[in-house]
C-alpha positions as CSV (number, residue, x, y, z in Angstrom):
1,M,23.9,-157.2,-31.3
2,K,26.7,-159.8,-32.4
3,A,30.1,-158.6,-32.8
4,A,33.6,-160.0,-33.1
5,V,35.9,-159.1,-30.1
6,F,39.9,-159.8,-29.8
7,I,40.3,-161.7,-27.0
8,E,44.2,-162.6,-26.9
9,P,46.6,-163.5,-29.5
10,G,44.9,-167.0,-31.3
11,K,41.8,-166.2,-29.8
12,V,39.0,-164.3,-31.1
13,E,35.4,-164.3,-30.1
14,V,31.4,-163.2,-31.3
15,K,29.5,-161.6,-28.2
16,E,26.7,-159.7,-27.7
17,V,27.3,-155.7,-27.2
18,L,25.5,-152.3,-27.4
19,K,24.4,-151.6,-31.0
20,P,26.1,-148.4,-31.8
21,Q,24.1,-144.9,-31.8
22,I,24.5,-141.7,-33.5
23,D,26.1,-139.7,-31.0
24,G,27.8,-136.8,-33.3
25,K,27.9,-135.0,-36.6
26,N,28.6,-136.9,-40.2
27,Q,27.8,-140.0,-38.9
28,A,25.7,-143.5,-40.2
29,I,24.9,-146.4,-39.0
30,I,25.3,-149.4,-40.9
31,R,23.4,-152.8,-41.2
32,I,26.1,-155.1,-42.1
33,V,25.7,-157.5,-45.3
34,R,29.5,-158.5,-45.9
35,A,32.3,-158.2,-44.0
36,S,35.9,-160.2,-44.2
37,V,39.0,-160.7,-42.5
38,C,42.2,-159.0,-43.8
39,G,45.5,-160.0,-44.1
40,S,46.9,-157.1,-41.8
41,D,44.4,-158.3,-38.8
42,L,46.9,-161.3,-38.9
43,W,49.3,-159.2,-37.2
44,W,47.8,-158.9,-33.8
45,Y,45.9,-162.0,-34.4
46,R,49.5,-164.2,-34.4
47,G,50.7,-161.8,-31.6
48,I,53.4,-159.9,-34.0
49,S,51.7,-157.0,-33.1
50,E,49.6,-155.6,-29.7
51,R,46.0,-155.0,-29.6
52,Q,43.7,-154.4,-26.5
53,T,41.8,-157.1,-25.0
54,D,37.9,-156.9,-25.6
55,T,38.2,-154.7,-28.6
56,L,36.1,-154.8,-31.5
57,I,37.5,-156.0,-34.8
58,G,37.0,-156.1,-38.3
59,H,37.9,-152.9,-41.1
60,E,36.0,-154.0,-44.1
61,A,32.5,-154.1,-45.0
62,I,29.3,-152.9,-47.4
63,G,26.0,-152.7,-45.9
64,V,22.4,-150.8,-45.8
65,V,22.6,-147.4,-44.4
66,E,20.0,-147.7,-41.3
67,E,20.3,-144.4,-39.8
68,T,22.3,-141.0,-40.3
69,S,23.0,-137.8,-38.2
70,A,20.5,-134.8,-39.1
71,D,23.4,-133.1,-41.1
72,V,24.3,-136.2,-43.7
73,D,22.7,-135.2,-47.0
74,N,25.3,-137.2,-49.4
75,I,23.6,-140.6,-48.2
76,K,20.0,-141.7,-47.2
77,V,18.6,-144.5,-44.9
78,G,18.1,-147.2,-47.2
79,D,21.3,-146.9,-49.4
80,F,23.5,-149.8,-50.3
81,V,27.0,-148.9,-50.0
82,V,30.9,-149.8,-49.5
83,V,32.2,-149.2,-45.8
84,P,35.9,-147.9,-46.4
85,F,38.6,-148.6,-44.0
86,T,39.4,-145.2,-44.8
87,H,37.6,-142.5,-43.1
88,G,38.6,-139.6,-45.3
89,C,37.0,-135.8,-45.0
90,G,37.6,-135.1,-48.5
91,H,38.4,-131.3,-47.5
92,C,42.1,-131.4,-46.2
93,V,45.3,-131.5,-48.3
94,A,45.8,-135.1,-48.2
95,C,42.2,-136.0,-49.2
96,L,42.2,-133.4,-52.0
97,N,45.7,-135.0,-53.3
98,G,44.0,-138.2,-53.4
99,F,45.6,-139.5,-50.3
100,E,42.6,-140.4,-47.8
101,G,44.3,-143.1,-46.1
102,N,46.1,-140.2,-44.3
103,C,43.4,-138.1,-43.9
104,L,44.5,-135.3,-41.1
105,N,41.0,-135.1,-39.6
106,Q,41.0,-138.9,-38.8
107,K,39.7,-139.4,-35.4
108,P,41.4,-142.5,-33.2
109,G,39.1,-145.4,-32.6
110,N,37.6,-145.8,-36.0
111,N,38.9,-148.8,-37.8
112,G,37.2,-151.6,-36.0
113,G,33.7,-153.1,-35.1
114,Y,33.1,-153.8,-39.1
115,Q,32.9,-157.7,-38.3
116,A,29.1,-157.3,-36.3
117,E,25.6,-156.8,-37.5
118,F,25.7,-153.1,-37.1
119,M,28.5,-150.4,-36.9
120,K,28.9,-146.6,-36.9
121,Y,30.7,-144.9,-39.7
122,E,32.2,-141.4,-40.1
123,P,32.4,-139.2,-41.7
124,A,29.5,-140.8,-43.7
125,N,29.0,-137.8,-46.1
126,S,32.7,-137.8,-47.5
127,G,33.8,-141.7,-47.1
128,L,30.8,-144.1,-48.1
129,V,30.2,-145.0,-51.5
130,K,27.1,-145.8,-52.9
131,I,26.2,-149.0,-54.8
132,P,23.3,-148.9,-57.0
133,G,20.0,-150.8,-56.1
134,K,20.3,-153.0,-53.2
135,P,22.1,-156.0,-52.1
136,D,18.7,-158.2,-53.4
137,D,19.6,-156.9,-56.9
138,Y,22.9,-158.7,-56.8
139,P,24.5,-162.3,-57.0
140,D,26.3,-163.6,-53.9
141,E,29.6,-163.2,-56.4
142,Q,29.3,-159.6,-56.8
143,L,28.7,-159.3,-53.7
144,A,31.6,-160.6,-53.1
145,S,33.4,-158.1,-55.5
146,F,31.9,-155.4,-54.0
147,Q,33.4,-156.3,-50.6
148,T,36.7,-156.3,-51.5
149,L,36.2,-152.6,-52.5
150,S,36.2,-151.7,-49.1
151,D,39.9,-152.7,-48.9
152,V,41.7,-155.2,-51.0
153,I,41.1,-154.2,-54.7
154,A,41.6,-150.6,-53.7
155,T,45.1,-151.6,-52.1
156,G,46.1,-153.7,-54.8
157,Y,45.2,-150.7,-57.4
158,H,47.2,-148.4,-55.0
159,A,50.3,-150.2,-55.0
160,A,49.6,-150.2,-59.2
161,V,49.1,-146.4,-59.2
162,S,52.0,-146.2,-56.6
163,A,54.5,-147.6,-59.3
164,E,53.2,-145.7,-61.8
165,V,51.9,-148.3,-64.3
166,Q,52.0,-147.0,-67.9
167,K,49.9,-148.8,-71.1
168,G,52.2,-151.6,-72.4
169,S,54.8,-151.7,-69.4
170,T,56.1,-154.6,-68.0
171,V,55.2,-155.1,-64.4
172,A,56.0,-157.6,-61.7
173,V,54.2,-158.5,-58.6
174,I,55.6,-159.8,-55.5
175,G,52.9,-161.6,-53.1
176,D,50.2,-163.7,-54.1
177,G,47.7,-162.9,-51.1
178,A,44.6,-161.2,-52.1
179,V,46.7,-157.9,-51.7
180,G,49.1,-159.5,-54.7
181,L,46.3,-161.0,-56.7
182,C,44.2,-157.7,-56.5
183,G,47.5,-155.5,-57.7
184,V,47.8,-158.1,-60.8
185,I,44.0,-156.7,-61.4
186,G,45.6,-153.0,-60.6
187,A,48.1,-153.3,-63.3
188,K,45.9,-154.9,-65.9
189,L,43.4,-152.1,-65.3
190,L,46.4,-149.7,-65.7
191,G,47.3,-151.2,-69.1
192,A,50.4,-153.3,-68.7
193,S,51.1,-155.6,-71.4
194,K,52.9,-158.0,-69.4
195,I,52.4,-159.0,-65.6
196,I,54.6,-161.5,-64.0
197,L,53.2,-162.8,-60.8
198,L,56.0,-164.3,-57.9
199,S,53.6,-167.0,-56.3
200,H,54.9,-170.5,-54.9
201,H,50.9,-171.7,-54.8
202,K,49.3,-173.6,-57.5
203,N,45.7,-172.0,-56.7
204,R,46.9,-168.6,-56.2
205,A,49.1,-168.7,-59.4
206,E,46.2,-169.8,-61.2
207,L,43.7,-167.1,-59.8
208,G,46.5,-164.9,-61.0
209,K,46.5,-166.1,-64.3
210,T,42.2,-165.4,-64.2
211,F,43.3,-162.0,-63.7
212,G,45.7,-161.2,-65.7
213,A,48.9,-162.5,-65.4
214,T,50.4,-163.2,-68.3
215,D,53.6,-165.1,-66.6
216,I,54.5,-167.1,-63.1
217,V,57.7,-167.3,-61.3
218,D,57.8,-170.0,-58.8
219,G,61.3,-169.9,-57.9
220,R,63.0,-168.7,-54.9
221,G,65.6,-166.3,-54.1
222,D,68.0,-166.0,-56.9
223,E,66.6,-168.0,-59.1
224,A,63.4,-166.3,-58.7
225,I,65.2,-162.8,-59.4
226,E,67.1,-164.7,-62.4
227,D,63.6,-166.1,-63.7
228,V,61.9,-162.2,-63.6
229,L,64.8,-161.0,-65.3
230,K,64.7,-163.1,-68.3
231,L,61.0,-162.1,-69.0
232,T,61.8,-158.4,-69.4
233,K,63.6,-156.7,-71.7
234,E,67.4,-157.0,-72.2
235,N,67.2,-158.5,-68.7
236,A,67.0,-155.4,-67.3
237,G,64.3,-155.6,-65.1
238,A,60.2,-154.8,-64.7
239,D,59.2,-151.3,-65.8
240,A,57.3,-151.1,-62.2
241,V,57.3,-153.5,-59.1
242,L,54.1,-154.1,-56.8
243,E,55.6,-155.3,-53.4
244,C,52.5,-156.7,-51.7
245,V,54.2,-158.4,-49.0
246,G,55.6,-156.2,-46.6
247,A,59.1,-157.8,-45.5
248,T,62.3,-156.6,-45.8
249,S,63.4,-159.3,-48.1
250,A,60.2,-158.4,-50.7
251,I,61.3,-155.0,-50.8
252,E,65.1,-156.0,-51.5
253,Q,63.9,-158.5,-54.0
254,A,61.6,-155.7,-55.5
255,G,64.7,-153.4,-55.8
256,Q,66.8,-156.4,-57.7
257,I,63.9,-157.0,-60.1
258,A,63.3,-153.2,-61.4
259,R,64.7,-151.7,-64.1
260,P,66.7,-148.4,-63.6
261,G,64.6,-145.8,-63.4
262,A,61.5,-148.0,-62.3
263,V,59.2,-147.2,-59.5
264,I,58.3,-149.8,-56.7
265,G,54.6,-149.6,-55.3
266,R,54.6,-150.5,-51.8
267,V,51.5,-151.9,-49.8
268,G,53.0,-154.3,-47.7
269,V,53.1,-153.3,-43.9
270,P,56.6,-153.0,-43.5
271,Q,58.2,-155.0,-41.1
272,T,61.8,-153.1,-41.1
273,E,63.2,-151.0,-43.7
274,P,65.6,-152.3,-45.8
275,R,69.3,-151.2,-45.2
276,S,70.6,-151.8,-49.0
277,N,71.2,-148.5,-50.8
278,Q,70.8,-150.7,-53.8
279,L,67.7,-148.3,-55.3
280,F,69.7,-145.1,-54.9
281,W,72.5,-146.8,-57.5
282,K,69.6,-148.0,-59.8
283,N,67.6,-145.2,-59.8
284,V,64.8,-146.5,-58.3
285,G,61.9,-145.0,-56.9
286,L,60.1,-146.7,-53.8
287,R,56.7,-144.6,-52.9
288,G,53.3,-146.2,-51.5
289,G,51.4,-147.3,-48.2
290,I,48.2,-146.6,-46.7
291,A,45.5,-146.8,-49.8
292,S,42.7,-144.8,-50.6
293,V,39.2,-146.1,-51.1
294,T,36.9,-143.8,-51.8
295,K,38.6,-141.8,-55.0
296,P,39.7,-144.7,-56.3
297,D,36.3,-146.7,-56.0
298,K,34.1,-143.9,-57.3
299,E,36.3,-143.0,-60.1
300,V,37.4,-146.5,-61.3
301,L,36.6,-149.5,-59.1
302,L,32.8,-149.5,-58.4
303,Q,32.0,-149.2,-62.3
304,A,34.5,-152.1,-63.5
305,V,32.9,-154.6,-60.8
306,L,29.2,-153.6,-62.1
307,D,30.4,-153.8,-65.6
308,G,31.8,-157.1,-65.0
309,K,34.9,-155.7,-65.9
310,I,37.0,-157.3,-63.0
311,N,35.7,-160.2,-60.3
312,P,38.1,-159.4,-57.5
313,G,35.6,-161.4,-55.0
314,K,37.5,-164.6,-56.5
315,V,40.0,-163.8,-53.7
316,F,37.3,-165.2,-51.2
317,N,37.7,-168.7,-51.5
318,K,36.3,-169.3,-48.1
319,S,32.7,-168.4,-46.5
320,F,32.0,-168.1,-43.1
321,D,29.0,-166.9,-40.9
322,L,29.9,-164.7,-38.0
323,D,29.6,-167.6,-35.5
324,H,32.6,-169.0,-36.8
325,I,34.7,-166.0,-36.7
326,K,37.9,-167.8,-35.4
327,E,37.4,-170.5,-38.3
328,A,37.6,-167.7,-40.4
329,Y,40.6,-166.1,-38.9
330,D,42.3,-169.5,-38.8
331,A,41.8,-170.4,-42.4
332,M,43.7,-167.4,-43.1
333,S,46.2,-167.5,-40.6
334,N,47.0,-171.4,-41.7
335,R,46.6,-170.0,-45.1
336,E,44.0,-172.6,-46.3
337,A,42.0,-169.6,-47.1
338,I,43.6,-166.6,-49.6
339,K,40.9,-164.6,-47.9
340,S,37.8,-165.6,-45.7
341,L,34.5,-163.8,-46.5
342,L,31.8,-162.9,-43.6
343,I,28.3,-163.5,-44.4
344,V,27.0,-161.3,-41.8
345,S,23.2,-161.0,-43.2
346,N,20.8,-162.1,-45.5
347,K,20.5,-159.7,-48.4
């Protein structure tokens, strides 16, 4: 089968590799229909973090179940499923409390191989999310939105939940990449009445408005902080801040635009922790991390996509087939694509 493989920073290729096989309990083989490139993939693609050469890549996909181990009873062959980047067992203390991204029973080496024609996923019983019907039942636009359920919309929603967004609240979103834009969707789903998106790119800002942003702040540095504060009650700052970048400067900026007592929901993978103690002096909370996928998909996000209430698939503004995997990575690395969609197989 074809699979995308990491060679070295700036170089990925499609190679012929052995198709995965069932070799244990609670497993499923998935025929991939759609996959995508994540912003976190760019860390090793750009050489910022290390990755072993000749490893399979990708951690976001939707597909059709082709085979399962004998013990799997929650899904069956032929089911159309979201394949989350998380691997929650569903019964450990982390999973039971809604933090499957921190599942205590994850096996090492599970997060790779989603950018391929077939992949193996476990734990199949607890992790996979069934989509009604078959891929043929849906237009391409809705398939793209289903694809976001494997990671990016769940991550944006996790930022909003972590920030304790309330109905009628004022929310600021730092980061206009796919995660930040999905954070706008998450804030709107939770009932925010004012959503301020910090964005320096016209096309991303316009998409943010489509998703529910009420205000756009395009300044930088102190100017951006001042502009956000002017949009809040008594210039005190936002009730909740979604930090979707991960840079130390972004976390520090979040602290400056948060009102006293606010909570910052962070989902940007941090480069370093901020050294400032400003959060203490403002009673501002900082929480967040690896998102859950299965739980919010089943409880909120899948139905919202099915009902047409949200359309997060619009974050994919460029599409590629598997043979053009390098172009898909380059488009994101060069900021030509908000997010690259991979059309792996026909419906």
